[in-house]
C-alpha positions as CSV (number, residue, x, y, z in Angstrom):
1,M,95.9,108.4,112.9
2,S,93.4,111.1,113.1
3,G,93.9,114.1,115.4
4,R,90.2,114.9,115.5
5,P,88.6,114.0,118.8
6,V,85.5,112.8,117.0
7,A,87.5,110.1,115.2
8,R,88.8,108.7,118.5
9,P,91.9,106.9,117.3
10,V,92.9,103.7,119.1
11,L,95.9,101.5,119.4
12,S,96.7,97.9,120.2
13,A,99.5,97.8,122.7
14,T,101.7,94.9,123.8
15,A,102.8,94.2,127.4
16,M,106.3,95.3,128.2
17,G,106.6,93.2,131.3
18,A,104.5,90.6,133.1
19,A,102.7,93.2,135.3
20,W,101.3,95.0,132.3
21,P,98.1,93.4,130.8
22,K,97.7,93.4,127.0
23,P,94.9,95.8,126.1
24,M,93.8,95.4,122.5
25,N,91.8,98.7,122.2
26,L,93.1,101.9,123.7
27,A,91.8,105.4,123.4
28,P,92.9,108.9,124.4
29,T,93.5,109.5,128.2
30,D,94.2,105.7,128.6
31,P,97.5,104.8,130.3
32,L,100.1,103.3,128.1
33,P,103.7,102.1,128.7
34,V,106.3,104.3,127.0
35,V,110.0,104.1,126.8
36,R,112.2,107.1,127.7
37,Y,115.9,107.6,128.4
38,D,116.8,108.3,132.1
39,A,119.9,110.4,131.8
40,R,120.6,110.2,135.5
41,A,120.5,106.4,135.6
42,G,122.1,106.2,132.1
43,E,119.5,103.7,130.9
44,R,116.1,103.4,129.3
45,S,113.1,103.2,131.5
46,L,109.6,102.0,130.9
47,D,106.9,104.3,132.4
48,V,103.1,104.3,132.2
49,M,101.8,107.7,131.0
50,R,98.5,109.2,130.0
51,W,97.8,109.4,126.3
52,G,97.2,113.1,125.5
53,L,100.1,115.5,126.2
54,V,99.4,118.1,128.9
55,P,102.1,120.9,128.7
56,F,103.7,121.8,132.0
57,W,102.3,125.3,131.7
58,A,98.7,124.2,131.1
59,K,96.0,125.3,133.6
60,D,93.7,122.4,132.9
61,I,94.3,118.7,132.2
62,K,91.6,118.8,129.5
63,V,94.0,120.4,127.1
64,G,95.4,116.9,126.7
65,F,92.4,116.0,124.5
66,A,93.8,118.4,121.8
67,N,97.3,116.9,122.1
68,I,96.9,113.2,121.5
69,N,98.8,113.6,118.3
70,A,101.5,116.0,117.2
71,K,102.1,116.8,113.6
72,A,105.8,116.4,112.6
73,E,105.6,119.5,110.4
74,G,106.6,122.5,112.4
75,I,106.7,120.5,115.7
76,E,109.8,122.3,116.9
77,G,108.0,125.6,117.0
78,K,104.6,124.7,118.4
79,P,104.1,125.9,122.0
80,A,102.6,122.7,123.2
81,F,105.4,120.5,121.9
82,R,108.6,122.6,121.3
83,E,110.2,122.0,124.7
84,A,109.3,118.3,124.8
85,F,110.8,118.0,121.3
86,Q,114.1,119.4,122.6
87,R,114.3,117.5,125.9
88,R,111.5,114.9,126.4
89,R,111.2,112.4,123.5
90,C,110.0,108.8,123.9
91,L,109.0,105.7,122.1
92,V,105.5,104.2,122.3
93,P,105.6,100.4,121.7
94,V,102.5,98.9,120.0
95,D,101.6,95.9,118.1
96,N,99.5,97.8,115.5
97,F,97.2,100.8,115.1
98,Y,93.7,101.2,113.6
99,E,92.4,103.4,110.8
100,W,89.0,103.6,109.1
101,K,88.4,103.5,105.4
102,K,85.4,105.1,103.9
103,T,83.2,102.7,102.0
104,A,79.9,102.9,100.2
105,T,78.1,101.7,103.3
106,G,80.1,103.7,105.9
107,K,83.5,103.1,107.4
108,Q,85.6,99.9,107.6
109,P,88.3,99.6,110.3
110,Y,91.7,98.3,109.4
111,A,94.6,97.2,111.5
112,I,98.1,98.2,110.3
113,A,101.2,96.5,111.5
114,L,104.8,95.7,110.6
115,A,105.0,93.0,108.0
116,D,107.2,90.9,110.3
117,R,104.7,91.4,113.2
118,Q,107.4,92.8,115.4
119,L,106.6,95.6,117.8
120,M,106.4,99.1,116.4
121,A,108.2,102.0,118.2
122,L,106.1,105.1,117.6
123,A,107.8,108.4,118.0
124,G,106.4,110.4,121.0
125,L,106.9,113.3,123.2
126,W,106.2,113.4,127.0
127,E,105.6,116.0,129.7
128,T,105.1,116.2,133.4
129,W,102.2,118.4,134.6
130,R,101.2,119.3,138.1
131,S,97.6,119.9,139.0
132,P,96.4,122.8,141.2
133,V,96.4,120.3,144.2
134,G,100.0,119.1,143.4
135,E,99.2,115.8,141.7
136,R,102.0,115.0,139.2
137,I,100.8,113.5,135.9
138,R,103.0,112.3,133.1
139,S,101.5,112.4,129.6
140,F,102.5,111.9,126.0
141,A,101.6,112.6,122.4
142,I,102.2,110.5,119.3
143,I,103.9,112.2,116.4
144,T,102.2,111.8,113.0
145,T,103.5,112.4,109.5
146,T,102.2,112.2,105.9
147,P,101.1,108.6,105.0
148,N,103.0,106.0,103.0
149,E,101.2,104.4,100.0
150,L,99.6,101.7,102.2
151,C,98.2,104.1,104.8
152,A,97.2,106.7,102.3
153,E,94.4,104.4,101.2
154,L,93.0,104.7,104.7
155,H,93.9,108.1,106.0
156,N,95.8,111.3,105.3
157,R,98.1,110.9,108.3
158,M,100.0,108.0,109.9
159,P,102.1,107.7,113.1
160,V,105.9,108.0,112.8
161,V,107.3,104.5,113.2
162,L,111.0,104.6,114.1
163,K,113.5,101.9,113.1
164,P,115.9,100.6,115.8
165,E,118.8,102.6,114.4
166,G,117.0,105.8,115.1
167,W,116.1,105.0,118.7
168,P,119.3,106.3,120.4
169,A,119.1,109.7,118.8
170,W,115.4,110.1,119.4
171,L,115.6,109.1,123.0
172,G,118.6,111.4,123.6
173,E,121.1,108.6,124.3
174,E,123.3,110.3,121.7
175,H,123.5,113.9,120.6
176,A,121.2,114.9,117.7
177,D,120.3,118.4,116.5
178,A,116.9,119.5,115.4
179,P,117.5,118.8,111.7
180,H,118.7,115.3,112.5
181,L,115.6,114.6,114.6
182,K,113.2,116.1,112.1
183,A,114.8,113.8,109.4
184,L,113.6,110.8,111.5
185,L,110.0,111.9,111.2
186,T,109.2,110.4,107.9
187,P,106.7,107.8,106.6
188,Y,107.7,104.2,107.3
189,P,108.3,102.1,104.1
190,S,105.0,100.9,102.8
191,E,106.5,97.6,101.7
192,E,107.4,96.8,105.3
193,M,103.9,97.1,106.6
194,V,100.6,95.2,106.2
195,A,97.0,96.1,106.7
196,W,93.9,94.0,107.0
197,P,90.2,94.6,107.7
198,V,88.9,94.0,111.3
199,S,85.6,93.9,113.0
200,P,83.7,97.2,113.5
201,R,83.6,96.2,117.2
202,V,87.0,98.0,117.5
203,G,85.1,101.3,117.3
204,N,83.8,100.8,120.8
205,V,86.6,101.1,123.3
206,K,84.6,98.9,125.8
207,N,85.5,96.0,123.5
208,N,88.9,94.8,124.5
209,D,89.7,91.2,123.4
210,P,92.1,89.4,121.0
211,S,89.4,88.9,118.4
212,L,89.5,92.6,117.6
213,I,92.6,92.2,115.5
214,E,91.5,89.0,113.6
215,P,91.0,89.5,109.9
216,I,87.4,89.5,108.6
217,A,86.3,88.5,105.2
218,G,84.2,90.5,102.7
219,A,85.2,93.9,103.8
220,G,84.8,96.7,101.3
């Protein structure tokens, strides 16, 4: 996933409950369902948050545009992410994500998913920010890492996809120190993922229908 605002990365997210519609084309600042651990209740909770992390100390919500993604390398020391990395980690459930491959005629979008088509759990960080008028806004960032062999053909980064055995430590359900957490932020096995070309319509976030993730023929 690209961290550059001009690239405008998008995700395809699945409903995590009947009340949540199934958007097929999401972009920064959009609301997405994320999973976090509620220590007081002693259980996981599903919360809708804004994509683009706004640190609690930020003066303006616009800083979230620079924080849609967080690089795994050095994340524990970066001002915008270090406290969330210690205390506020989450999972972002999605069906797939999109990347663009450079071709002789421009760029071709691809959808990337797990080979078994199960939901992906992307590693994320979340924060609560209060506006000058007291409005409380929860937001999140998606952590990226170096790409596996499959994703490297499309981009120089990919989101961190966590396997189920890593969820308890990442969510804070069980104790894990920084080295243990950092060890989770590695590329997902390439052989367990698939990619296929999709319609360029996905580049416009106004397009939001199931046909966006259908394979197309003749892509370069």
